[in-house]
C-alpha positions as CSV (number, residue, x, y, z in Angstrom):
1,M,219.0,195.8,32.8
2,S,222.3,196.8,30.3
3,L,222.5,196.6,27.1
4,G,225.7,195.4,24.6
5,F,227.2,195.4,21.8
6,E,227.8,193.3,18.5
7,S,230.6,193.9,16.6
8,T,228.2,196.0,14.3
9,G,227.7,198.4,16.6
10,T,223.6,197.6,17.3
11,A,222.4,197.7,20.7
12,V,221.5,194.5,22.4
13,A,219.0,193.4,25.2
14,A,220.7,191.2,27.8
15,E,218.6,188.0,28.8
16,G,215.3,189.3,31.2
17,D,215.3,193.5,29.9
18,L,212.0,195.0,29.0
19,L,213.7,196.2,25.1
20,E,211.2,192.7,23.3
21,P,207.9,191.9,23.6
22,P,207.0,188.9,25.7
23,A,206.2,185.7,22.7
24,P,202.6,186.5,22.4
25,A,201.0,182.5,23.6
26,A,199.6,180.3,21.5
27,G,196.6,181.4,19.6
28,D,197.0,185.1,20.7
29,K,196.1,186.7,18.0
30,R,197.3,190.9,19.2
31,H,199.3,191.9,16.3
32,G,201.4,194.1,18.1
33,R,201.8,196.8,21.1
34,S,201.7,200.7,21.1
35,P,204.5,203.1,22.4
36,S,202.1,204.0,25.3
37,R,200.8,200.5,26.0
38,I,204.8,199.8,26.6
39,A,205.4,203.1,28.3
40,F,202.7,201.7,31.0
41,D,203.6,198.2,31.0
42,R,207.4,200.0,32.6
43,L,206.3,201.9,34.4
44,R,204.0,199.4,36.0
45,H,207.2,196.9,37.0
46,D,209.4,200.1,37.8
47,K,208.3,199.9,41.6
48,V,209.6,203.3,42.7
49,A,207.3,205.0,40.3
50,I,204.4,202.7,41.9
51,V,204.8,204.0,45.3
52,C,204.9,207.6,43.6
53,F,201.5,207.6,42.1
54,G,201.1,205.9,45.0
55,I,201.2,209.4,47.1
56,V,200.6,211.6,44.9
57,V,196.5,210.1,44.7
58,F,196.6,209.9,48.7
59,F,197.5,213.6,48.3
60,V,194.6,213.8,45.6
61,L,191.8,212.3,48.2
62,V,193.6,214.7,51.0
63,A,193.0,217.9,49.2
64,I,189.1,216.0,48.0
65,F,188.0,215.4,50.7
66,A,189.8,217.9,53.1
67,P,185.7,219.2,54.6
68,L,184.5,214.9,55.7
69,L,188.2,214.7,57.5
70,C,188.0,218.3,59.7
71,K,184.7,217.5,60.7
72,L,186.3,214.1,61.6
73,E,187.9,215.6,63.8
74,G,185.7,218.2,64.4
75,Q,187.5,221.5,63.4
76,T,188.1,223.5,61.1
77,P,191.3,225.7,59.3
78,T,189.6,228.9,60.9
79,A,188.5,228.5,64.2
80,F,190.9,230.3,66.6
81,N,191.7,228.0,69.8
82,Q,193.2,231.1,72.3
83,D,191.6,229.3,75.6
84,L,194.7,226.8,74.3
85,I,197.6,229.2,74.2
86,A,199.9,230.5,77.0
87,E,201.0,234.3,77.4
88,D,203.9,233.5,76.2
89,T,201.8,232.5,72.4
90,L,203.4,229.2,73.2
91,P,200.5,226.3,73.0
92,L,199.6,224.9,76.6
93,I,198.7,220.9,74.3
94,G,200.8,219.2,71.5
95,P,199.3,216.3,69.3
96,T,195.7,214.9,70.8
97,S,192.6,213.4,70.0
98,D,190.7,216.9,69.0
99,H,193.4,218.0,67.4
100,W,195.8,216.1,65.5
101,F,199.1,217.3,65.0
102,G,198.2,219.7,67.5
103,I,197.8,223.6,67.1
104,E,199.0,226.8,65.2
105,P,201.2,228.9,67.6
106,R,200.1,232.5,68.6
107,L,196.4,232.0,66.6
108,G,195.7,228.3,68.4
109,R,194.9,227.7,64.8
110,D,193.7,223.3,63.9
111,L,197.3,222.0,62.6
112,F,195.9,219.0,60.7
113,A,192.8,221.0,59.7
114,R,195.3,224.2,58.0
115,W,197.5,220.9,56.1
116,V,194.1,219.1,54.2
117,Y,192.4,222.9,53.4
118,G,196.6,223.7,52.3
119,A,195.9,220.3,49.2
120,R,192.9,221.9,48.1
121,P,194.5,225.0,46.1
122,S,197.3,223.1,44.5
123,L,194.6,221.2,42.1
124,R,192.1,224.8,41.0
125,R,194.9,225.9,40.2
126,P,195.4,223.1,36.8
127,E,192.2,223.5,36.3
128,A,191.8,227.3,36.2
129,E,195.1,227.0,33.8
130,L,192.6,224.3,31.7
131,R,190.0,226.8,31.2
132,A,192.7,229.4,30.2
133,E,193.8,227.3,28.3
134,S,190.5,225.9,27.1
135,A,189.1,229.1,26.6
136,V,191.6,230.3,24.2
137,L,191.5,227.4,22.0
138,L,187.6,227.7,21.5
139,R,188.5,231.7,20.8
140,R,190.9,230.6,17.6
141,Y,189.0,228.2,16.4
142,I,186.4,230.3,16.1
143,L,188.8,233.2,14.4
144,I,189.8,230.2,12.1
145,R,186.2,229.5,10.9
146,Q,185.0,232.6,10.3
147,R,188.0,233.5,8.1
148,Q,186.7,230.1,6.0
149,F,183.3,231.4,6.4
150,H,184.4,235.3,4.6
151,G,187.0,233.8,2.2
152,I,183.4,231.0,1.2
153,L,181.6,234.5,1.1
154,V,184.2,235.9,-1.0
155,T,184.9,233.3,-4.0
156,L,180.6,233.0,-4.1
157,W,181.0,236.9,-4.9
158,Q,183.4,237.2,-7.5
159,R,181.8,234.1,-8.5
160,R,178.9,236.0,-9.9
C-alpha cells in the first residue's frame, strides 16, 4: 500500500488500496460505511492481526477452561509429587502422558496445571478494574443527581 502525490500535494491512493470503499453492487441501498466498519474491514484483511487475535482467543479459552483441562490431564496445580524428585531436587521424569509439560524441580508440581491456572489472573484483573471503575462512575452519577435535586429544592423554596 503506497500513497502517491498529485501535483496539488494531495494524497492519492494506489490501485488496490483500501482507502476507498468498493463500488456498491447494482441494487445496493447502502449509502456509506461507518468508521468502525471500515476499520474492521481493514483488520479482516490483515493476516498478522487475525493470527494475533487467534492467539489471544486461545489464551482466554485456556484460562476459562483451566479446571477442565487439569481434570483432563488428571493433575492439580497444588499437588506435590515428591516421589518423582531425585535427591538432588531434579525431576526423575520429563514430559509424559501423566505430566504433559513435566514437573517442577524441587517441589514436583505439575507444570501444565500451573501454566493453565496461571492464565486465570490475567482475566480477573481487568474484571476487578472494571468493577472499581463502575463503582466510581456510579458514585459520581449519584452525587450529580443529588446536586441537581438540591438545586430544584432551592429553586422551589425561593419561589414560595
